[in-house]
MARPA-486168 format. One record per atom (N, C-alpha, C): x, y, z. Coordinates in pm, whole numbers, plus 50000, padded with zeros to 5 digits. Atoms other than C-alpha are relative to their C-alpha. Example, Ala and Ser with C-alpha at 12.3 -4.5 7.8 and 13.67 -1.06 7.14 Angstrom:
2
500894988150000 512304955050780 500905012050000 499184988149994 513674989450714 499235010950073 
***
This chain:
87
501034989250001 499944998950002 501055015549998 499054987050006 501295034649926 500115010950133 499894991649856 502235062250161 498585010249981 501164989249969 499335083850303 500135013049954 499994987950053 498605115350147 499335010050086 500784991749914 496375128650398 500185011050049 499604990649967 498415153150553 500265012249878 499914988650107 499395171550220 498535002749944 501354996050044 495725170050125 499455009050112 500834991449886 494695184650456 500705015249980 499404986650019 497595213150402 499175009549891 500734993750120 495635218650043 498715006650046 501174997749969 492455218050188 499825012450120 499764987749931 493735246750449 500195011049927 499934988350115 494515266650152 498735003349951 501164996450053 491305264850047 498965007950092 500964995649891 489645274450374 500655014350026 499344986249987 492245305450409 499655007649866 500154990650131 491345316350063 498855007850009 501184991949962 488175330350210 498884997149872 500985002150101 486185317349892 499004988150070 500895011549961 482855296249966 500544987349958 499235010050034 484065262149986 499134989850105 500715009249903 482805227250119 500634987049991 499265014150008 484915194050158 499254989150031 500515013249959 483345159350158 500954989049949 498955011649993 484935123350141 500575001149844 499275000750152 485555130049741 500595009849961 499674986450065 485895164249668 499925010950091 500184986349941 486285200149771 499535008049906 500534988750092 484055223249611 500295012650040 499404987049972 485175259349576 498905009749882 500794990050082 482935289049440 500805014250010 499304987650016 484555321849309 500325003849863 499434995550128 485985342549041 500954991949933 499105008450090 487775324948762 501344998250046 498564998749982 491125335348821 500344997350161 499695004349863 490815330749200 499954986850024 500385014349949 489605296349189 501314991449900 498745009550102 492245283848903 501435005050086 498624998649908 495145301549119 499944992750129 500125007849880 493815283049431 500244984849967 499585013850042 493775250149237 501494998149991 498385002450039 497415254849112 500764998950157 499515000149888 498295266649470 499864986350092 500355012549944 496795234549616 500644986949940 499185009950070 498435212349357 501515001250030 498804997749963 501875226749418 500234996950146 499845003149852 501405223349816 499894982550006 500105015150028 500585185649741 501204993249951 498775005750071 503495181049501 501235000150086 499134998449893 505725193649792 500544986450062 499895011949918 505265159749956 499934986949937 499945013450056 504725134049698 500285004849838 499734998950162 505995128249332 498834998749902 501274998350093 502475124849198 498955004750038 501154991449953 499605146149228 498854997149894 501114997350079 496125140249074 499025006950036 501024990449987 493635167649024 498974998149919 501195001550089 490345162648912 499135012750001 500654986649989 488465197048811 498864998549922 501604996950066 484755203048734 499765012850029 500374988649995 483835234248637 498495002949960 501484997450041 480145246648649 499895014650014 499934985750014 479785283648550 498745004750000 501274993650029 476325294048604 500125015250026 500104986549989 475995333448551 498785004150070 500914992149938 474365354848787 499284989550103 500665009849909 473515325249033 500695002950138 499554998249897 474055332049393 499784990350110 500275010449905 474555305549677 499844985649941 500205014750065 474845275649429 500284990950077 499565011849936 476735254849653 499234995450115 501045005949930 474255253149924 498744996649949 501255002750069 471155256249741 499744989349919 500025010650040 471855227049561 499704988150089 500095009449885 472195206449845 498705000350090 501214995749937 469205221450014 498854993349937 500915005150072 467045213949718 499634985749990 500185016749997 467785175349720 499664994850155 500325003749852 467565174650111 498415003250013 501554994150011 463995191350059 499244987049962 500725011950064 463105164349814 500104988550067 499375014049929 464655135850013 498794999850118 500854997449874 462315148850324 498665001949945 501364999350061 459185149850079 499295013150041 500554985949986 458585188550134 500075007249873 
***
């Protein structure tokens, strides 16, 4: 089994939290909402942070770019939860 990368990943997630951008971390991904340039710069900083500790870094990036939508991160989760509860 390979070396654990939980510590460098935690460092990257710390960078996300310190960015001040709206974010949410779950078991599989960290979601970030913000200006295009800010988010891309943050992805690069996180990749570089993990690369300091391991020779291989895998980055999965999915971009959802709705124009003029506020609160998208939380609104989607709340909508699913409301339907799950039958409201």
